[in-house]
Every structure is written in structure tokens, then in C-alpha cells.
SEKEVO-793427 format. One record per atom (N, C-alpha, C): residue in three letters; x, z, y. Coordinates in steps of 0.02 Angstrom, whole numbers, padded with zeros to 5 digits, always signed. Each point is the difference from the previous one (the first is absolute). Example, Ala and Ser with C-alpha at 12.3 -4.5 7.8 and 13.67 -1.06 7.14 Angstrom:
REM SEKEVO-793427
ALA+00660+00390-00284ALA-00045+00000+00059ALA+00045+00000+00060SER-00018-00036+00053SER+00042+00003+00059SER-00039+00037+00055
//
This chain:
REM SEKEVO-793427
UNK+01528+03506+01636UNK-00022+00053+00048UNK+00058+00018+00039UNK+00058+00005+00005UNK+00053+00013+00037UNK+00004-00075+00042UNK+00002-00069-00023UNK-00002-00044+00055UNK-00051+00005+00048UNK-00061+00013+00007UNK-00036+00012+00037UNK-00015+00056+00048UNK+00031+00049-00025UNK+00022+00054+00032UNK+00048-00022+00062UNK+00052-00038-00021UNK+00051-00037+00038UNK-00013-00061+00068UNK-00029-00014-00044UNK-00036-00065+00049UNK-00041+00047+00070UNK-00036+00051-00036UNK-00037+00044+00058UNK+00044+00022+00030UNK+00064+00033+00005UNK+00050+00040+00033UNK+00029-00057+00052UNK-00016-00060-00045UNK+00039-00064+00039UNK-00032-00011+00060UNK-00066-00021-00011UNK-00035-00020+00050UNK-00033+00065+00047UNK+00004+00065-00022UNK+00007+00059+00070UNK+00068-00014+00037UNK+00067-00009-00038UNK+00053+00004+00032UNK+00000-00045+00067UNK-00048-00050-00008UNK-00008-00069+00053UNK-00053+00019+00056UNK-00020+00045-00024UNK-00075+00039+00053UNK-00050-00033-00026UNK-00035-00025-00055UNK-00063-00029-00024UNK-00034+00064-00013UNK-00063+00003+00039UNK-00049+00047-00014UNK-00009+00014-00074UNK-00020+00057-00001UNK-00037+00016-00092UNK-00045-00036-00036UNK-00060-00004+00063UNK-00048-00071-00055UNK+00029-00047+00003UNK+00046-00030+00054UNK+00005-00080-00027UNK+00052-00003-00048UNK+00051+00070-00006UNK+00038+00005-00075UNK-00011+00003-00066UNK-00072+00030+00007UNK-00033+00018-00071UNK-00030-00064-00008UNK-00030-00039+00053UNK-00026-00059-00020UNK+00049-00066-00013UNK+00051+00008+00027UNK+00049-00048-00028UNK+00024+00015-00062UNK+00004+00051-00022UNK+00020+00036-00060UNK-00053-00044-00067UNK-00050+00027+00025UNK-00056-00014-00032UNK+00009-00079-00025UNK+00004-00027+00055UNK+00005-00087-00004UNK+00036-00024-00036UNK+00063+00033+00008UNK+00056-00019-00039UNK-00020+00014-00088UNK-00015+00084-00002UNK-00030-00013-00085UNK-00057-00060-00023UNK-00033-00011+00044UNK-00055-00041-00007UNK+00033-00061-00026UNK+00060-00014+00037UNK+00008-00081-00004UNK+00045+00015-00067UNK+00037+00055-00003UNK+00031-00007-00079UNK-00057-00018-00056UNK-00049+00046+00010UNK-00059-00013-00047UNK-00025-00059-00016UNK-00004-00037+00057UNK-00053-00063+00001UNK+00063-00077-00003UNK+00047+00018+00014UNK+00038-00063+00018UNK-00008-00040-00055UNK+00024-00059-00003UNK+00008-00058-00039UNK+00069-00023-00001UNK+00026+00031+00039UNK+00089-00011+00021UNK+00029+00072-00025UNK+00065+00001-00042UNK+00034+00049-00012UNK+00028+00017+00065UNK-00021+00055+00042UNK+00014+00015+00065UNK+00057+00033-00016UNK+00041+00031-00064UNK+00032+00028-00003UNK+00070-00027-00004UNK-00004-00064-00010UNK+00043-00057-00020UNK+00047+00008+00043UNK+00074+00013-00003UNK+00064-00004+00072UNK+00007-00056+00018UNK-00019-00038-00024UNK-00007-00085+00032UNK-00038-00010+00049UNK-00054+00036+00018UNK-00058-00040+00038UNK+00049+00035+00066UNK-00035-00052+00053UNK+00035+00031+00053UNK-00078+00046+00040UNK+00024+00036+00040UNK-00063+00039+00056UNK-00056-00035+00009UNK+00015-00063+00040UNK-00057-00047-00005UNK-00050-00015-00028UNK+00024-00017-00059UNK-00044-00021-00065UNK-00037+00078-00017UNK+00044+00046-00019UNK-00051+00091+00018UNK-00027-00013+00030UNK-00002+00005+00071UNK-00045+00019+00053UNK-00072-00056+00007UNK+00008-00071-00042UNK-00062-00029+00004UNK-00020+00006-00046UNK+00015+00031-00066UNK-00020+00018-00050UNK-00065+00079+00007UNK+00041+00029+00029UNK-00033+00074+00034UNK-00063-00029+00039UNK+00006-00047+00054UNK-00045-00019+00049UNK-00073-00033-00050UNK+00020-00049-00046UNK-00041-00044-00044UNK-00042+00061-00032UNK+00028+00033-00035UNK-00025+00054-00038UNK-00052+00059+00028UNK+00020+00007+00059UNK-00035+00045+00060UNK-00062-00055-00001UNK-00002-00041+00038UNK-00053-00031+00027UNK-00045-00014-00055UNK+00038-00025-00061UNK-00050-00014-00041UNK-00051+00068-00022UNK+00035+00066-00024UNK-00037+00050-00003UNK-00042+00035+00059UNK-00003-00037+00053UNK-00042+00013+00055UNK-00037-00036+00018UNK-00002-00070-00032UNK-00048-00035+00024UNK-00064+00023+00020UNK-00057+00039-00021UNK-00054+00028+00003UNK+00008+00063+00079UNK+00064+00008+00026UNK-00010+00059+00034UNK+00021-00032+00083UNK-00055+00018+00024UNK-00015-00018+00087UNK+00077+00004+00037UNK+00043+00047-00006UNK+00066+00005+00035UNK+00066-00027-00037UNK-00029-00037-00038UNK+00052-00037-00038UNK+00064-00032+00040UNK-00007-00031+00049UNK+00039-00023+00056UNK+00046+00045+00024UNK-00035+00062+00030UNK+00031+00054+00027UNK+00054+00039-00048UNK-00024+00001-00073UNK+00040+00037-00029UNK+00060-00046-00025UNK-00008-00074-00010UNK+00063-00050-00019UNK+00035-00009+00067UNK-00034+00018+00055UNK+00055+00001+00057UNK+00035+00053+00010UNK-00011+00063-00024UNK+00039+00066-00018UNK+00054-00009-00042UNK-00017-00046-00049UNK+00050-00006-00021UNK+00070-00039+00009UNK-00029-00062+00031UNK+00042-00020+00048UNK+00037+00033+00042UNK-00023+00034+00024UNK+00029+00051+00047UNK+00068+00045-00038UNK-00018+00026-00045UNK+00051+00045-00042UNK+00044-00062-00032UNK-00011-00067-00008UNK+00052-00020-00021UNK+00043-00055+00047UNK-00022+00009+00072UNK+00028-00013+00052UNK+00050+00043+00034UNK-00026+00079-00013UNK+00040+00053+00017UNK+00071-00002-00067UNK-00019-00026-00059UNK+00046+00008-00053UNK+00050-00039+00000UNK-00023-00077+00044UNK+00052-00043+00010UNK+00050+00019+00054UNK-00025+00024+00052UNK+00039+00030+00049UNK+00063+00037-00041UNK-00010+00064-00017UNK+00042+00029-00037UNK+00037-00041-00051UNK-00012-00053-00007UNK+00029-00031-00074UNK+00060-00030+00039UNK-00003-00021+00084UNK+00061-00022+00026UNK+00049+00045+00018
//
């Protein structure tokens, strides 16, 4: 629970709105639940984790009319995160 709070605070500190923050945190939790890859493994790089999250989200949203826009929002959050990694 503390990790989700810290993630939410980090996203808030870089200006991500509450609705997007909660969706992203939820996506992270769903990724941990449904992933076939051990996402907590320290040897995984960020790109592998991101692509696994996108794969899971796309699978879960298979019948959702707004699937493309939701995956696009995830890409935007990843892009913002990549800027802060630099």
C-alpha cells in the first residue's frame, strides 16, 4: 500500500492530474496481477516492464471502444517518465 501511495505522490509531483494518476496506479496493479513476467525482478529493464504493461492493458481492454485512447494515455505517462529519467 505504501508503494502505491509513493507512486501517486511521485506522479503528483510532476504534475499528473488525479484522474490519470489513479488510472496509472490501477494499471500498475493490474500489470502485477496479470503479468506472466516477474515485473519485480531487478534484472528487468524499464522498456520490458513498459511493454508488458501495454500488452496487459491491451488484452484487458480488448472489447473497450476507447482502448486506443487509454493505451495512448499510458504512452504519454511513459514519455513523461522517460524525460524525468534523463
